[in-house]
C-alpha positions in Angstrom: 38.3 -24.9 -22.9 34.9 -26.4 -22.5 32.8 -28.1 -25.2 29.5 -29.8 -24.9 28.0 -31.5 -28.0 24.5 -32.9 -28.3 24.3 -33.4 -24.6 21.3 -35.1 -23.1 20.5 -36.1 -19.5 17.6 -38.3 -18.8 16.7 -39.6 -15.3 14.8 -42.9 -15.5 12.7 -44.5 -12.8 10.4 -47.5 -13.1 7.4 -45.3 -14.0 8.7 -41.9 -15.1 11.3 -40.7 -17.6 12.5 -37.1 -16.8 14.5 -35.2 -19.4 16.7 -32.8 -17.5 18.8 -31.7 -20.5 18.0 -31.9 -24.2 20.5 -31.5 -27.0 22.8 -28.9 -25.4 25.6 -27.5 -27.5 27.9 -25.1 -25.7 31.5 -23.9 -26.2 33.3 -21.8 -23.6 36.7 -20.3 -24.4 39.6 -20.1 -22.0 39.2 -17.0 -19.8 35.5 -16.5 -20.4 33.1 -15.7 -17.6 29.8 -17.3 -18.5 26.5 -17.3 -16.5 23.8 -19.9 -16.9 20.3 -18.6 -16.3 16.8 -19.9 -16.3 13.8 -20.7 -14.1 13.9 -23.1 -11.2 14.0 -26.7 -12.4 15.2 -25.9 -15.9 18.4 -27.9 -15.6 21.0 -25.3 -14.6 22.6 -27.2 -11.8 22.4 -30.4 -13.9 24.3 -28.7 -16.7 26.9 -27.4 -14.2 27.3 -31.0 -12.9 27.9 -32.2 -16.5 30.6 -29.6 -17.0 32.1 -30.4 -13.6 32.2 -34.1 -14.3 30.1 -34.8 -11.3 27.5 -36.7 -13.3 27.5 -38.5 -16.7 25.4 -37.5 -19.7 22.9 -39.9 -21.1 24.0 -39.0 -24.6 26.5 -36.6 -26.1 30.1 -35.6 -25.2 32.0 -33.4 -22.8 35.4 -32.0 -23.6 37.5 -30.1 -21.0 40.8 -28.5 -21.9 41.0 -30.6 -25.1 40.5 -33.9 -23.1 37.5 -35.9 -24.3 35.9 -37.2 -21.1 34.3 -40.5 -22.1 34.4 -43.8 -20.1 37.2 -42.6 -17.9 37.6 -44.6 -14.7 36.5 -42.9 -11.4 40.1 -42.5 -10.2 41.2 -40.8 -13.3 38.2 -38.5 -13.3 38.8 -37.6 -9.6 42.4 -36.7 -10.3 41.4 -34.6 -13.3 38.7 -32.8 -11.4 41.1 -32.0 -8.5 43.7 -30.5 -10.9 41.5 -28.7 -13.4 38.3 -27.7 -11.6 37.3 -25.7 -8.6 33.8 -25.8 -7.2 31.8 -23.2 -5.3 28.3 -24.0 -3.9 25.5 -22.0 -2.5 25.6 -23.7 0.8 29.4 -23.4 1.3 30.0 -27.1 2.3 32.6 -26.3 4.9 33.6 -28.7 7.6 32.5 -27.0 10.9 34.9 -28.8 13.3 38.2 -27.8 11.6 39.6 -24.3 11.3 39.4 -22.2 8.1 42.9 -22.9 7.1 42.4 -26.7 7.2 39.2 -26.3 5.1 41.1 -24.5 2.4 43.9 -27.1 2.4 41.5 -30.0 1.8 41.8 -30.2 -2.1 45.6 -30.3 -1.8 45.5 -33.4 0.4 44.9 -35.4 -2.8 47.8 -33.8 -4.7 50.8 -36.0 -4.9 54.1 -34.3 -4.1 52.6 -31.4 -2.2 54.2 -31.2 1.3 52.4 -30.0 4.4 54.4 -26.8 4.4 53.5 -26.2 0.7 49.8 -26.9 1.5 49.8 -24.4 4.3 51.5 -21.6 2.2 49.1 -22.2 -0.7 46.1 -22.0 1.6 47.4 -18.8 3.2 47.9 -17.3 -0.3 44.4 -18.3 -1.3 42.9 -16.7 1.9 44.8 -13.5 1.3 43.3 -13.3 -2.2 39.8 -13.3 -0.7 40.6 -11.0 2.2 40.6 -13.5 5.0 44.2 -13.6 6.2 43.0 -12.7 9.7 40.6 -15.6 9.9 42.8 -18.6 9.4 42.3 -20.0 12.9 38.6 -19.3 13.1 36.0 -22.0 12.7 33.2 -21.7 10.1 30.7 -21.2 12.9 32.5 -18.0 13.9 32.1 -16.5 10.4 29.4 -14.6 8.6 27.7 -16.0 5.5 29.9 -13.8 3.3 33.0 -14.9 5.0 32.1 -18.6 4.7 31.6 -18.1 1.0 35.1 -16.4 0.8 36.5 -19.5 2.5 34.7 -21.7 -0.1 36.3 -19.6 -2.9 39.7 -19.9 -1.3 39.3 -23.6 -1.2 38.2 -23.7 -4.8 41.3 -21.7 -6.0 43.9 -23.1 -3.7 45.0 -25.7 -6.3 45.1 -23.0 -9.1 42.4 -24.7 -11.3 41.8 -23.6 -14.9 38.0 -23.6 -14.4 35.8 -22.5 -11.5 32.2 -23.7 -11.4 29.9 -21.7 -9.1 26.4 -22.8 -8.4 24.4 -19.9 -7.1 27.4 -18.6 -5.1 25.5 -15.5 -3.8 22.2 -17.2 -3.3 22.4 -17.3 0.5 23.9 -13.8 0.8 22.5 -10.3 1.0 23.1 -7.9 -1.9 26.2 -6.3 -0.4 27.9 -9.6 0.4 26.8 -10.9 -3.0 28.4 -8.0 -4.7 31.7 -8.6 -2.8 31.7 -12.3 -3.9 31.1 -11.2 -7.4 34.0 -8.8 -7.2 36.3 -11.6 -6.2 35.2 -13.8 -9.0 35.6 -11.0 -11.5 39.2 -10.4 -10.2 40.0 -14.0 -10.6 38.7 -14.0 -14.2 40.4 -10.8 -15.3 43.7 -11.0 -13.4 44.4 -14.7 -13.5 42.5 -15.6 -16.7 40.4 -18.2 -14.8 37.5 -19.6 -16.8 34.3 -19.2 -14.7 30.9 -20.8 -15.2 28.3 -19.5 -12.8 24.6 -20.6 -12.3 22.6 -17.6 -11.0 19.0 -16.4 -10.8 20.2 -12.8 -10.4 20.0 -10.9 -13.7 22.1 -8.1 -12.3 25.0 -10.5 -11.6 24.6 -12.3 -14.9 25.0 -9.0 -16.8 28.4 -8.6 -15.3 29.6 -11.7 -17.0 30.9 -12.1 -20.6 28.0 -14.1 -21.8 24.7 -15.5 -20.6 23.5 -19.0 -21.5 19.8 -19.3 -21.2 18.0 -22.6 -20.3 14.3 -23.4 -20.3 12.9 -26.9 -19.7 16.3 -28.4 -20.2 16.8 -26.8 -23.6 19.0 -23.9 -24.6 17.3 -20.7 -25.6 18.8 -18.4 -28.2 
């Protein structure tokens, strides 16, 4: 499902060259739940951005669902991301001045052929999966942190992506709420065969995934 080969990411300024990732080789099968761990600043989020096609590698290749993603134009990449990938972030990234249901519908606005009625039904179905059917008309400011993250997960899954990428999805939550978010992700992985790649600092959470990929100073650690 996901293959990274000899992946490097170097950030260059006039005076400093920073190597964020160095010779990363990683293969993730369909239906796997993989966690990425390592100390702060080791390149975890950068690696997730490479997998999520949000940034381009300096060297190496990225293959998603047997598509070799090299030199694709921005529009083609955007459509591919919208169809294949769902994103969950630590800070939720919800739009505060629109209701929950409209936040969840957002990815479907870019899908050709999806009617307004279909968008609404898919959003309702996604909110049901995360236990928020009673919060459709609420605004993000009216929700707890755990509820906001549930909305973010509903938004990520509303288009039925093959892959979910989660960057510290429990980082802003207490242990109880974090555990509930992890339960949702595990259910998606086991019941819908969704491939999940999760960045986390929490060793307890990482041990609940199929495999742990360790990074240190931009390099993979066996």
